[in-house]
BAKOL-874454 format. One line per 4 residues: their letters; for each residue x, y, z of C-alpha. Coordinates in Angstrom, 1 decimal. Each point is the difference from the previous one (the first is absolute). Layout:
<atoms>
a	X Y Z; ...
</atoms>
This chain:
<atoms>
msll	-27.3 12.8 -117.4; 1.9 -2.6 2.1; -1.6 -2.2 2.7; 2.2 1.6 2.7
hlsf	-1.4 3.4 -0.9; -3.5 -1.2 0.0; 0.4 -1.5 3.5; 0.7 3.4 1.5
lavg	-3.0 1.6 -1.8; -2.3 -2.4 1.9; -1.5 -1.2 -3.3; -2.0 3.3 -0.3
flvl	-3.7 0.4 -0.9; -2.0 1.5 -2.8; -2.8 2.6 0.4; -2.4 0.4 -2.9
glch	-3.2 1.7 -0.7; 1.0 3.6 0.7; -2.6 1.1 2.5; -2.5 -2.8 -0.7
idvr	1.6 -3.3 1.2; 3.0 -1.0 1.9; 1.5 -3.4 -0.8; 2.9 -1.3 2.1
qpav	2.2 -3.0 -1.1; 3.7 -0.7 -0.3; 1.8 1.4 -3.1; 2.2 -3.1 -0.6
lyaw	-0.3 -3.6 1.1; 2.6 -2.8 -0.2; -0.3 -3.7 -0.2; 1.6 -3.0 -1.6
egtc	-1.4 -3.0 -1.9; -2.1 -2.3 2.1; -0.8 2.4 2.8; -3.1 2.2 0.5
vqip	-0.7 3.7 -0.1; -2.4 1.8 2.3; -0.8 3.5 -1.2; -1.2 2.1 3.0
csyn	-2.5 2.6 -1.3; -2.5 2.4 1.5; -2.1 2.8 -1.5; -2.1 2.9 1.2
vlsg	-2.6 1.9 -2.1; 0.5 3.6 1.0; -2.9 1.5 -2.0; -2.6 -2.0 1.9
ikkl	-0.7 -2.4 -2.9; -1.2 -3.3 1.4; -0.9 -2.0 -3.1; 2.7 -1.6 -2.1
dhfi	-0.9 -1.0 -3.6; 3.3 -1.9 -0.6; 2.8 -1.3 2.1; 2.6 -1.9 -2.1
wyhn	3.6 -1.2 0.6; 2.0 -0.2 -3.3; 3.4 -1.5 -0.9; 1.9 2.3 -2.4
pqyd	-2.9 2.3 -0.8; 0.1 2.0 -3.2; -2.1 3.0 -0.8; -2.0 -0.1 -3.2
denk	-0.3 3.5 -1.3; -2.6 -1.0 -2.6; -2.4 -1.7 2.5; 1.0 2.2 2.9
rfdg	0.6 -2.9 2.3; 2.7 -2.3 1.5; 0.7 -3.4 -1.4; 2.1 -2.8 1.6
tvlf	-0.1 -3.2 1.8; -2.8 0.2 2.6; 1.1 -1.4 3.3; -3.2 0.9 2.0
dmsn	-3.3 1.6 -1.0; -2.6 0.8 2.6; -2.8 -0.6 -2.5; 1.5 -3.3 -1.3
sskn	1.4 -2.6 2.4; 3.6 -0.9 -1.0; 0.5 -3.6 -1.2; 3.8 0.2 0.5
kriq	0.7 -2.1 3.0; 3.4 1.8 0.6; -1.9 3.2 0.6; -1.7 0.7 3.4
flgq	-1.7 3.2 0.8; 0.6 0.8 3.7; -1.7 3.4 0.2; -3.4 1.1 1.2
lskg	-1.3 2.8 -2.2; -2.5 1.1 2.7; 2.9 0.7 2.3; 2.3 1.6 -2.6
scsl	2.3 -3.0 -0.3; 1.3 -1.0 -3.4; 2.8 -2.5 0.9; 0.9 -2.8 -2.5
lihr	1.9 -3.3 0.4; 1.8 -1.8 -2.9; 1.1 -3.6 0.6; 3.0 -1.8 -1.7
vqvs	1.2 3.1 -1.9; 2.1 -0.5 -3.1; 2.6 2.1 -1.8; -2.6 0.8 -2.5
dsge	-2.1 1.7 2.7; 2.5 2.8 0.1; -1.3 3.3 -1.2; -2.5 2.6 0.9
lglr	-3.1 -0.7 2.0; -2.8 2.6 -0.3; -3.1 0.6 2.1; -2.9 1.5 -1.9
imtp	-2.7 1.7 2.1; -3.0 1.6 -1.8; -3.0 1.9 1.4; -3.0 1.5 -1.9
sekw	2.0 3.2 -0.5; 3.7 -0.8 0.5; 2.7 -2.6 -1.0; 3.3 -0.7 1.7
marv	3.0 -2.2 -0.7; 2.6 -1.0 2.7; 3.2 -1.9 -1.0; 2.4 -2.4 1.8
qlnv	3.3 -1.3 -1.5; 0.5 -3.8 0.6; 3.5 -1.4 -0.4; 0.2 -3.8 0.0
tesa	3.5 -1.7 -0.3; 0.9 -3.6 -0.6; 1.8 -0.4 3.3; -0.2 1.7 3.4
pqph	1.9 3.3 0.2; 2.7 0.6 2.7; -1.2 1.7 3.2; 1.5 3.3 1.0
iqlp	2.2 0.6 3.1; 0.2 3.4 1.6; 3.0 0.7 2.2; 0.8 3.1 2.1
prlq	2.4 2.4 -1.6; 2.7 -1.0 2.5; 0.6 -3.2 2.0; 2.1 0.5 3.2
elqe	1.1 -2.7 2.5; -2.0 -0.3 3.2; -2.8 2.2 -1.3; -3.4 -1.6 -0.6
vtvt	-1.4 0.2 -3.5; -3.1 -1.2 -1.8; 0.1 -1.3 -3.6; -3.1 -0.5 -2.2
cfln	-0.6 -2.4 -2.7; -3.2 0.5 -2.2; -1.6 -1.2 -3.2; -2.7 1.9 -2.0
yscp	-2.3 -3.0 0.1; -2.7 -1.4 2.3; -2.8 -2.4 -0.7; -1.8 -2.1 2.6
nypv	-0.6 -2.9 -2.4; 3.8 -0.3 -0.7; 1.7 0.9 3.3; 3.7 0.7 0.1
sllw	2.5 0.7 2.8; 3.4 1.8 0.3; 2.8 -1.8 1.9; 3.2 1.6 1.3
fldg	3.5 -1.6 -0.1; 3.2 1.5 1.6; 3.2 -1.5 -1.1; -1.9 -3.1 -1.1
qkvp	-1.8 -0.4 3.4; -3.8 0.5 0.1; -1.1 2.8 2.4; -3.6 0.7 1.2
aqve	-1.9 3.0 -1.3; -1.5 2.3 2.6; -2.7 1.5 -2.2; -1.9 -1.6 -3.0
nsfi	-2.8 1.8 -1.8; -2.1 -0.3 -3.1; -2.0 2.9 -1.4; -2.7 0.0 -2.6
etek	-1.2 3.5 -0.2; -0.9 2.6 -2.6; 3.2 1.9 0.9; 2.4 -3.0 0.2
vlte	0.1 -3.8 -0.7; 3.1 -1.6 1.5; 1.5 -2.5 2.4; 2.8 1.1 2.4
skft	2.2 -1.4 2.7; 2.2 1.8 2.5; 3.0 -1.2 1.8; 1.6 1.8 3.0
fipn	3.5 -0.8 1.2; 3.2 1.5 1.5; 2.9 -0.4 -2.4; 3.6 -0.4 1.3
wthh	3.3 0.2 -1.8; -0.1 -3.7 -1.0; -3.1 0.7 -2.2; 2.1 2.2 -2.2
gkkl	0.1 -1.4 -3.5; -2.5 -2.7 0.8; -3.0 -1.0 -2.2; -3.5 1.0 0.9
scql	-2.7 -1.5 -2.2; -3.8 0.1 -0.2; -1.7 -2.9 -1.7; -3.5 -0.3 -1.5
whtd	-1.8 -3.2 0.9; -3.4 -1.3 -1.0; 0.0 -3.0 2.3; 2.6 -1.3 2.4
eqrl	1.6 -2.0 -2.8; -0.3 2.3 -3.0; 2.4 2.9 -0.2; -1.0 2.4 -2.8
seki	2.7 2.7 0.0; 2.7 1.6 2.2; 1.5 3.4 0.5; 3.6 0.3 1.4
vwld	1.8 3.0 1.5; 3.5 0.2 1.6; 0.2 1.7 3.3; 2.4 3.0 0.5
vkht	0.3 0.3 3.8; 2.1 3.0 1.2; 2.1 -0.9 3.0; 3.1 1.0 2.0
pkit	3.3 -1.9 -0.6; 0.1 -3.5 1.3; 3.5 -0.9 1.0; 2.0 -2.7 1.8
ieas	3.6 -0.3 1.4; 2.5 -2.6 -1.3; 3.1 -0.8 2.2; 3.4 -1.2 -1.3
phle	1.5 -2.4 1.0; -2.6 -0.4 2.8; -1.4 1.7 3.1; 2.3 -1.7 2.5
vkeg	3.6 1.3 0.1; 2.8 -0.3 2.6; 1.3 3.0 1.7; 2.6 1.7 -2.3
gsvt	-1.6 -1.4 -3.3; -2.0 1.9 -2.7; -3.5 -0.2 -1.5; -1.9 1.6 -3.0
lrcl	-3.7 0.9 0.1; -1.9 0.7 -3.3; -3.4 1.8 -0.3; -2.0 -1.7 -2.7
vqss	-3.2 1.5 -1.6; -2.7 -2.7 -0.6; -2.6 2.3 -1.5; -0.6 3.7 -0.3
npdv	-2.8 1.8 -1.9; 1.1 2.6 -1.0; 3.8 -0.6 0.1; 2.2 0.9 3.0
egsf	1.1 3.6 0.2; 3.2 1.2 1.7; 2.4 -1.9 2.2; -0.4 -2.8 2.6
lwfk	0.1 0.4 3.8; 1.5 -2.4 2.5; -1.0 -0.4 3.7; 1.5 -2.0 3.0
dqkk	-2.3 -0.5 2.9; -2.3 2.8 -1.3; 3.0 2.4 -0.2; 1.1 1.4 -3.4
iknw	3.4 -1.0 -1.4; 1.9 2.4 -2.1; -0.1 -2.0 -3.2; -2.0 1.0 -3.2
deil	0.8 -3.0 -2.2; -1.9 -3.1 -0.8; 2.8 -2.1 1.6; 1.2 0.3 3.6
tlsn	3.5 -1.6 0.8; 1.2 -0.6 3.6; 3.7 -0.7 0.5; 1.8 -1.1 3.2
vnwq	-3.2 -0.7 1.7; -0.1 0.2 3.8; -2.7 -1.3 2.4; -1.6 3.5 0.3
qagn	-1.0 -0.1 -3.7; -2.3 -2.9 0.5; -3.6 1.0 -0.3; -3.1 0.5 -2.2
yhce	0.6 1.6 -3.5; -2.6 1.2 -2.5; 0.0 2.3 -3.1; -2.6 2.4 -1.5
anne	-0.7 1.4 -3.5; -2.4 2.6 -1.4; -2.3 0.6 -3.1; -2.9 2.3 -0.6
mgrg	-2.3 -2.3 2.0; 2.1 0.3 3.1; 2.8 -1.8 1.8; 0.5 -3.8 0.0
rsep	1.8 -1.8 2.8; 1.6 -3.4 0.2; -0.5 -2.5 2.7; 2.8 0.2 2.6
vhlq	2.8 -2.6 0.0; 2.1 -0.9 3.0; 3.8 0.0 -0.3; 1.6 -2.4 2.4
vlys	3.7 0.6 1.1; 1.7 -2.9 1.7; 1.9 1.0 3.2; 0.9 -1.2 3.5
prls	-2.0 1.1 3.1; 0.4 3.5 1.3; -1.8 2.5 2.2; -1.2 -2.8 2.3
rvlp	-2.3 1.0 2.9; -2.3 -1.7 2.5; -3.7 1.0 0.0; -1.5 1.1 2.1
adis	3.0 1.9 1.3; -1.5 0.7 3.4; -2.9 -2.1 1.4; -1.7 -0.3 3.3
vten	-2.2 -3.0 0.4; -2.0 -1.5 2.9; 1.2 -3.3 1.4; -1.4 -3.1 -1.5
ktvq	-0.9 1.7 -3.2; 1.3 -1.1 -3.4; 2.9 2.0 -1.3; 1.7 -0.1 -3.4
lmcv	3.2 1.8 -1.1; 0.9 0.3 -3.7; 3.5 0.4 -1.5; -0.5 2.4 -3.0
taay	2.8 0.5 -2.5; 0.5 1.3 -3.6; 1.2 -2.9 -2.1; -0.6 -1.8 -3.2
pppt	-0.5 -2.9 -0.2; -1.7 0.0 3.4; 2.1 -1.4 2.9; -0.1 -3.7 0.7
nytw	1.7 -0.1 3.4; -0.3 2.2 3.2; 1.8 0.1 3.3; -1.6 1.6 3.2
yqde	1.7 1.5 3.1; -1.5 0.9 3.4; 2.1 2.5 1.9; 2.9 -0.9 -2.5
klml	-0.4 -3.7 0.9; -0.6 -2.5 -2.8; -3.4 -1.6 0.1; 0.4 -3.5 -1.0
getk	-2.4 -1.5 -2.5; -1.5 3.3 -1.1; 0.8 0.2 -3.8; -3.3 1.4 -1.4
qnls	-0.8 3.5 -1.0; -2.6 0.2 2.8; 0.7 -0.5 3.7; -3.2 -1.0 1.8
fqev	-0.9 -0.4 3.7; -3.4 -1.7 0.4; -0.2 0.9 3.8; 2.7 2.6 0.7
nrqq	1.2 0.3 3.6; 1.8 2.6 1.9; 3.4 -1.8 -0.4; -0.2 0.5 -3.8
sgqy	0.3 3.8 0.3; 3.2 1.4 -1.5; 1.9 1.3 -3.2; -0.4 -2.0 -3.2
tcla	2.1 0.1 -3.3; 0.1 -2.2 -3.2; 2.3 -0.9 -2.9; -1.3 -1.0 -3.5
ense	1.6 -2.1 -2.8; -0.9 -0.6 -3.7; 1.6 -1.4 -3.2; 2.0 3.2 -0.3
gwgn	1.6 -0.3 3.5; -0.5 1.2 3.6; -1.2 3.3 1.0; 0.8 2.2 2.9
iser	-1.5 -0.5 3.5; -3.1 2.0 0.6; -0.8 2.8 2.4; -1.2 -0.9 3.5
arld	-3.7 -0.4 0.9; -1.4 0.1 3.6; -2.5 -2.4 1.3; -1.7 1.0 3.3
vqyp	-2.2 -2.7 1.5; -2.5 1.6 2.3; -2.4 -1.6 2.5; -2.9 1.2 2.1
ptgv	0.1 0.6 3.8; 0.1 -3.0 2.2; -1.3 -0.6 3.5; -2.8 2.6 -0.2
tvti	-2.2 0.2 3.1; -2.8 2.2 1.4; 0.1 1.1 3.7; -2.8 1.5 2.1
rsqt	1.5 2.7 2.2; -3.1 0.2 2.3; -0.2 -3.1 2.3; -3.4 0.9 1.7
lire	-3.4 -1.2 -1.1; -1.1 1.7 -3.2; -3.6 1.4 -0.1; -1.9 1.3 -2.9
gdsv	1.0 3.7 -0.7; 3.4 -0.3 1.8; 3.2 1.3 -1.6; 2.4 -2.9 -1.0
tlsc	3.7 0.3 -1.1; 1.7 -2.8 -2.0; 3.5 -0.3 -1.4; 1.5 -1.9 -2.9
syeq	3.6 -1.4 0.1; 2.3 -2.3 -2.1; 3.3 -1.8 0.3; 1.8 0.3 -3.5
snpt	-0.7 1.8 -3.3; 1.8 0.8 -3.3; -0.5 2.7 -0.8; -1.1 1.6 3.2
vsry	-3.7 0.4 0.7; -1.4 3.0 -1.8; -3.7 -0.1 1.1; -2.5 -1.8 2.1
iwrp	-3.4 -1.2 -0.8; -2.7 -0.5 2.7; -3.2 -1.9 -0.4; -2.3 0.5 3.0
qfsq	-3.8 0.1 -0.5; 0.1 1.8 -3.3; -1.1 -1.8 -3.2; 3.0 1.3 -1.9
rvry	3.7 0.2 1.0; 0.9 3.4 1.5; 3.5 1.1 -0.4; 1.9 1.5 3.0
psnv	3.6 1.1 -0.4; 0.7 -0.8 3.7; 0.3 -3.4 1.7; -2.4 1.3 2.7
ltiq	-3.8 -0.1 -0.4; -2.3 1.9 2.4; -3.7 -0.8 -0.1; -1.7 2.9 1.7
sipw	-3.4 -1.6 0.5; 0.1 -3.8 -0.3; -3.3 -1.4 -1.5; -1.8 -2.9 1.6
naep	0.5 -2.2 -3.0; 3.7 0.7 -0.6; 1.6 -2.7 -2.1; 3.3 -1.6 0.9
vtcw	2.7 2.6 -0.8; 3.0 -0.8 -2.2; 2.8 1.9 -1.6; 2.3 -0.2 -3.0
acni	3.6 1.2 0.0; 1.0 0.8 -3.5; 3.1 0.7 -2.1; -0.1 -1.3 -3.5
dcsq	-2.5 -2.5 1.3; -2.1 -0.3 3.1; 0.0 -2.5 2.9; -3.1 -0.5 2.1
aapv	-0.1 -0.4 3.8; -2.3 -2.5 1.7; -3.4 1.6 0.7; -0.6 1.1 3.6
nldv	-3.5 -0.3 1.5; -0.9 3.2 2.1; -2.8 -1.7 1.9; -2.1 3.1 0.3
qyap	-2.6 0.0 2.8; -3.4 1.6 -0.9; -3.6 0.3 1.0; -2.6 -2.3 -1.7
rdvk	-0.5 0.7 -3.7; -3.0 0.0 -2.3; -2.5 -0.5 2.7; -3.4 -0.7 -1.5
iila	-3.4 -1.5 0.7; -1.0 -3.2 -1.7; -3.6 -1.3 -0.2; 0.4 -3.6 1.0
tpks	-3.7 -1.0 -0.1; -2.1 0.3 -2.0; 2.0 0.2 -3.2; -2.5 2.2 -1.8
dirs	-2.5 2.7 1.0; -1.0 0.3 3.6; -3.7 -0.3 0.6; -2.0 0.6 3.1
gdqv	0.0 -3.2 2.2; 3.2 -1.4 -1.4; 2.8 -1.3 2.2; 2.9 2.4 -0.7
qlrc	3.7 -0.1 0.9; 2.6 2.7 -0.7; 3.7 -0.8 0.3; 2.8 2.5 0.7
dfss	3.0 -0.8 -2.2; 3.4 1.4 -0.8; 2.8 -0.8 -2.4; 3.1 0.1 2.2
srpr	1.3 1.1 3.4; 3.4 0.1 1.6; -0.2 -1.3 2.7; -2.9 -2.4 -0.7
nvry	-1.6 0.2 3.5; -3.1 2.3 -0.4; -3.4 0.7 1.6; -3.3 1.1 -1.7
swtq	-2.7 2.5 0.8; -3.1 1.3 -1.8; -1.9 3.2 -0.1; -3.6 0.8 -1.2
ngks	-0.6 3.4 -1.4; 3.2 1.1 1.7; -0.8 -1.4 3.4; 1.7 -2.9 1.7
fheg	-2.1 -3.1 -0.7; 1.8 -3.3 0.4; 3.3 -1.7 0.8; 1.2 -3.0 -2.0
ryln	0.7 -0.9 -3.6; -3.5 -1.0 -1.0; -3.3 1.9 0.2; -3.1 -2.3 0.0
wssi	-3.8 0.4 -0.4; -2.2 -3.0 0.4; -3.0 1.8 -1.7; 0.9 3.4 -1.3
sped	-2.6 2.8 -0.3; -0.1 3.3 -2.0; 0.8 1.8 3.2; 3.4 -1.6 0.0
saly	1.0 1.9 -3.1; 2.8 2.3 0.8; 3.6 1.0 -0.8; 2.4 -2.6 1.6
scsv	3.7 0.1 0.2; 2.6 -2.2 1.7; 3.4 0.8 1.4; 3.0 -2.3 0.3
tnsi	2.7 0.8 2.6; 3.5 -1.3 0.6; 2.9 1.3 2.1; 1.0 2.4 -2.8
gqtk	-3.4 1.7 -0.5; -3.6 -0.3 -1.0; -1.5 0.0 -3.5; -3.7 0.6 -0.7
sqew	-1.9 -1.3 -2.9; -2.2 2.1 -2.3; -3.6 0.2 1.1; -2.0 -2.8 -1.3
dlkv	-3.6 0.9 -0.8; -2.2 -2.9 1.2; -3.2 0.2 -2.0; -2.7 -2.4 1.0
qyap	-2.5 -0.7 -2.8; -3.7 -0.2 0.9; -3.4 0.2 -1.6; -1.7 3.5 -0.1
rhlr	-1.4 1.1 3.3; -1.4 3.1 1.7; -1.7 1.1 -3.2; -1.9 3.3 0.2
vsiv	-1.5 2.4 -2.5; 1.0 3.7 0.3; -2.0 2.7 -1.9; 1.6 3.2 -1.2
pgdv	-1.1 2.8 0.5; -2.5 -1.5 2.4; -3.0 -2.4 0.4; -2.5 2.8 -0.5
vmek	0.4 1.9 -3.2; -2.0 2.1 -2.4; -1.0 -1.4 -3.3; 2.1 0.6 -3.2
tsvv	3.2 0.1 2.0; 3.0 -2.4 -0.1; 0.2 -2.8 2.5; 2.8 -2.5 0.4
ltce	-0.4 -3.2 2.0; 3.2 -1.7 1.0; 0.3 -3.5 1.2; 2.6 0.1 2.8
adan	1.4 -3.3 1.2; 2.9 -1.6 1.7; 1.5 -2.8 -2.1; 3.4 -1.5 -1.0
paid	0.5 -0.5 -2.9; -2.1 3.0 -1.1; -3.5 -0.6 -1.2; 0.0 -0.8 -3.7
lytw	-3.7 -0.2 -0.5; -2.7 2.4 1.3; -3.7 -0.6 -0.3; -2.7 2.6 0.8
fdwk	-3.6 -0.6 1.0; -3.0 2.4 0.5; -2.8 -0.1 2.6; -1.9 -2.5 -2.2
gqki	2.9 -2.5 0.2; 0.6 0.5 -3.7; 3.6 0.0 -1.3; 1.3 3.3 -1.4
dnyg	2.0 -0.2 -3.2; 3.2 1.3 1.6; 3.1 -1.9 1.0; 2.2 2.7 1.4
qkla	0.7 1.1 3.5; -1.9 3.2 -0.6; -3.6 0.4 -1.1; -0.6 3.4 -1.5
lrpv	-3.5 1.4 -0.4; 0.2 3.0 -2.3; -2.5 1.6 0.1; -1.9 -1.6 2.9
mthq	-3.8 0.0 -0.2; -2.7 -0.4 2.7; -0.9 -3.5 -1.3; 3.5 -1.1 0.9
sgay	-0.7 0.5 3.7; 0.4 -3.1 2.0; 2.4 -2.4 1.7; 3.2 -1.1 -1.8
wcqg	2.5 -2.7 1.0; 3.1 -1.5 -1.6; 1.8 -3.3 -0.2; 3.8 -0.4 -0.4
ankl	1.9 -3.2 -1.0; 3.6 -0.9 -0.3; 1.6 -3.4 -0.5; -0.6 -1.0 3.6
gtgk	-3.7 0.7 0.3; -2.8 2.5 0.0; -1.3 2.7 2.4; -3.2 2.0 0.2
sgpa	-0.7 3.5 1.4; -3.0 1.2 1.9; -2.6 2.2 -1.9; 0.6 3.7 -0.2
tltv	-3.1 2.1 -0.6; 0.2 2.8 -2.6; -2.8 2.7 0.2; -0.5 2.2 -3.0
yysp	-2.4 3.0 0.5; -1.6 2.3 -2.6; 1.7 3.1 -1.0; -1.8 3.3 0.4
etig	-0.5 0.2 -3.7; -1.7 -3.4 0.0; -2.2 0.8 3.0; -1.2 3.2 -1.7
krta	-0.8 -1.8 -3.1; -1.9 -2.8 1.8; -1.9 2.4 2.3; -1.2 2.0 -3.0
lglg	-1.0 -3.1 -1.8; -1.9 -1.3 3.1; -1.9 3.2 0.5; -0.9 0.0 -3.6
vcla	-1.3 -3.5 0.1; -2.0 0.7 3.2; -1.6 3.1 -1.4; -0.9 -2.0 -3.1
lvll	-1.5 -2.8 2.1; -2.0 2.5 2.1; -1.2 1.7 -3.1; -1.0 -3.3 -1.6
vllg	-1.8 -1.1 3.2; -2.0 3.3 0.2; -0.9 -0.2 -3.7; -1.0 -3.6 0.5
fqfv	-2.1 0.7 3.1; -1.7 2.9 -1.7; -0.6 -2.2 -3.1; -1.5 -2.8 2.2
rcwr	-2.3 2.5 1.8; -1.2 1.4 -3.2; -0.5 -3.4 -1.5; -1.9 -1.3 3.1
kmre	-2.2 3.0 0.1; -0.9 -0.3 -3.6; -0.7 -3.7 0.5; -2.2 0.6 3.0
eqaf	-2.0 2.6 -1.7; -0.5 -2.2 -3.0; -0.9 -3.0 2.1; -2.5 2.1 2.0
qerp	-1.8 1.2 -3.1; -0.1 -3.4 -1.7; -0.9 -2.2 3.1; -3.7 -0.9 0.6
rgqg	-1.6 1.2 3.1; 0.2 -2.2 3.1; 3.0 -1.9 -1.5; 2.9 2.0 1.1
sffv	1.7 1.7 2.8; 1.1 3.6 0.0; 1.5 1.9 3.0; 0.2 3.7 0.4
rkkk	2.4 1.1 2.6; -0.2 3.5 1.1; 1.0 1.8 3.2; -2.9 1.5 1.8
irrp	-0.2 2.5 2.7; -1.2 -1.7 3.1; -2.7 1.8 1.9; -1.2 -0.8 3.6
htta	-2.8 -2.4 0.1; -3.3 0.7 1.7; -2.9 -2.0 1.3; -1.9 0.8 -3.0
apqs	0.4 -3.4 -1.3; -0.8 -2.3 2.8; -0.7 -2.8 -2.4; 3.6 -0.3 -1.0
lgyy	2.3 -2.4 1.7; 3.1 1.6 -1.4; 1.1 3.6 -0.2; -2.1 2.5 -1.8
npal	1.6 2.4 -2.4; -2.2 2.9 -0.8; 2.1 1.0 -2.9; -1.4 -2.9 -1.9
eeri	-3.3 1.7 -0.1; 1.5 2.9 -1.9; 2.6 -1.9 -2.1; -0.4 -3.6 -0.8
dyat	2.5 -2.1 -1.9; -1.4 -3.2 -1.4; 1.7 -3.3 -0.4; -1.1 -3.2 -1.4
lqfp	0.9 -3.1 1.9; -0.7 -3.4 -1.5; 0.6 -3.1 2.0; 0.1 -3.5 -1.2
drvl	-2.8 -2.4 0.6; 1.8 -1.7 2.8; -0.1 1.3 3.5; 2.4 2.7 0.7
spry	2.7 -1.1 2.3; 1.9 2.1 2.5; 3.2 -0.1 -2.2; -1.6 2.6 -2.4
lets	0.2 2.6 2.7; 3.1 1.9 1.0; 0.3 2.8 2.3; 2.2 3.0 -0.6
pvsl	0.5 3.0 2.0; -2.1 3.0 -0.8; 1.1 3.5 0.7; -2.6 2.1 1.8
qted	-0.1 3.8 -0.3; -2.2 0.4 3.1; 0.7 0.1 3.6; -1.5 -3.5 0.4
qsvt	2.9 -2.4 -0.1; -1.9 -3.0 1.2; -1.6 -1.1 -3.3; 1.7 -2.2 -2.5
ysvl	-1.5 -0.3 -3.5; 0.7 -2.9 -2.3; 0.2 -0.3 -3.7; -1.2 -3.0 -1.8
qkps	2.9 -1.8 -1.6; 1.1 -3.5 -0.5; 1.5 -0.6 3.4; 1.4 -3.2 1.5
ggdy	-2.7 0.1 2.8; -2.5 2.2 1.9; -3.7 0.5 0.5; -2.4 2.5 -1.5
envm	-3.7 0.7 0.5; -2.6 1.7 -2.2; -1.9 2.8 1.7; -3.1 1.2 -1.6
pqap	-0.7 3.6 0.9; -3.3 1.6 -0.2; 0.2 1.8 -3.2; -2.4 2.6 -1.4
pede	-2.7 -1.2 -2.2; 1.7 1.0 -3.2; 2.9 -2.1 0.9; -1.8 -3.3 0.3
glhy	2.1 -1.6 -2.6; 3.2 0.8 1.7; 1.7 -2.1 2.6; 2.7 1.5 2.2
seli	2.6 -1.8 1.8; 2.5 0.9 2.5; 2.8 -2.2 1.0; 0.8 -0.1 3.6
hfge	2.6 -1.9 1.7; -1.1 -2.9 2.2; 1.9 -2.3 2.1; 2.1 0.1 3.1
rarp	3.2 1.3 -1.6; 1.3 3.4 0.9; -1.0 2.7 -2.5; 2.7 1.8 -1.8
paqe	0.4 3.6 0.7; -2.2 2.3 -1.9; 1.4 1.9 -2.9; -0.8 3.4 -1.2
gvey	-0.8 -1.2 -3.5; -3.2 -2.0 -0.4; -0.8 -2.1 -3.0; -3.6 -0.9 -0.5
vtlk	-1.5 -2.8 -2.1; -3.6 0.1 -1.1; -1.5 -3.2 -1.1; -3.0 0.0 -2.3
h	-1.9 -3.1 -0.6
</atoms>
């Protein structure tokens, strides 16, 4: 198998192992003596076997049937490191890579390389053919099947070799000239090992038959081999014209033109075609012969020929016929030009060689000194208008006089003026008529252009302009009278009379904000007035206020704030300014607090307090205070209490500040009363508390009575006789006294004889003083209301006396006492109830 065939097979690869292992590597590798060989190799164990018992690269392995094994030169053994320095194992068995690199190969290295892989149960052998030559082989050039001019093609040069330790390059040469490659690649893969270079160019017909070579280089100075091909570029016929005797011939002579084929691939087919000035000539031969040539046969000639690629065309050649001037004419034939412009007339004629001498005529009169082809007027004037002709001469003789050409020198209107037809005084809004006139014009005036107050020119076909309503600021009016050009009239000033314009109020002093107490001056101003004599007047809020240009305040106050306007009047009319809002700035004043919905509200409703004030500029900071003088955390104009409660009743006041100062309002009292629901709840709660207190008091009182009674009884029983006091108070029925007891100094109570209550009274050793006696009213149940009984207590004062009544014998141990009231004081009225005290010693 040849190297060229192998290049198209992409080296190929070998798959071994049936369904157990897949080994991929090139089938054939090429090298030459002194280079290196890199064998790209990979394997994949399909049966899932991970452990390899042997992994060996052989050179020329031979199978020994007797020993059932392969023998050969071992290049690499996974179980025995190779001592051959030319061999380098590049693979990684853990990743399935089995690549091998052989340095400085020799011709003797040619042969078969085998890769032996063994597992505990299987054995595989993969083979690679290595071809090593003494010198480098030629690269291969791939050309397209067909090369055609002006069609881009790409040619490829490749070599079945690639090794990084011995790099090579492929260089292109076209017709001996080096050309750059567009693509250069090197591949070292299990499918292919090669180096390639691609060159793209557009061939033309001159490349046909040229040499294209691809050279193999190791370094820039060492060329190893070369491959040469000859280009076969298909192209249309390439032809030229050859004239005999030459391309210049006198009128009446002869000339021969021959169509020569320079190159044609494939050859020319059919006859030749001849053309003069792009028009076909009835001639089918390679040679064109012109006899008795006249001046009309002068022109451009070319020929054409065909092959299967198409039609080829020669470059045109110009045939010159020598003849005297003829068909002379002046260009332009009819020209109109504005006076003072540059004008040039040209004498055009058919002649060869070109004329060398010209003669010019104006209105058939010879123009002396004018011998050039062009007749020029730098600043033409109206006297140079007329008919012009010319006469040309060359080496072949004089020609005929040319046709006439007309020169018309035109000029714009002269003496243009604007006239005002109305002679009276012009006021703003009047109708004004103006006319535009001129003295001379060539050609006559065709249009007029007016320019009054408009920003752009306005065209009017008439020479009369009527302005229906003249504006106050009418510009000077001018007109243009136009033919081929325009002439302007001198501007005319209309002097329009009008009322004062742009009346406005200017703040003279101060220059900035007006504050209360400042000295202020307003000035009435205007931009223009015709006539200039004017008078001034002022209004305040629409009412007449002042006469004069200035309005002054020595110390302005807020009450001076108003809308002011000024009017300026002249003989034409009056103009009023826009109203000027005079705003005096002052600190906050007249502050008051308003309460919505009112100052007496029910609890749990919404109340909004608003701080109302008069200030300019507006208040920018509000401060609220309650009846305690404490600041409320609110800085707005409104203070909202939602919901309001009874504890928020009280006086509120606010404080407002702007950049000029601070103002303070008076207090506003807010009264919040209980809602019916709250009143009911509080009433029920109060009644409950009162009942509870009454109950507690009664229980306490009863408890105290019981406790006291128990204590008294206990004390009475335990106290020794004669050492305590015990009082028994009991209401008695008073009976009328009798004289049965004359011994008594007090009142006798017979009931005591029947019912006696005893009491023990013990006095201290000191003498009793009157402060131990206290009288109290005694209620009597008898008709006698004149007796007052006393009960012995611990009074603050009083007298008492013991009365010893005569008692029966059995009562000798008893002492009876009655307390009577002594003294000069009035006795208290008798009471129905009588309380008695019996003292027992």
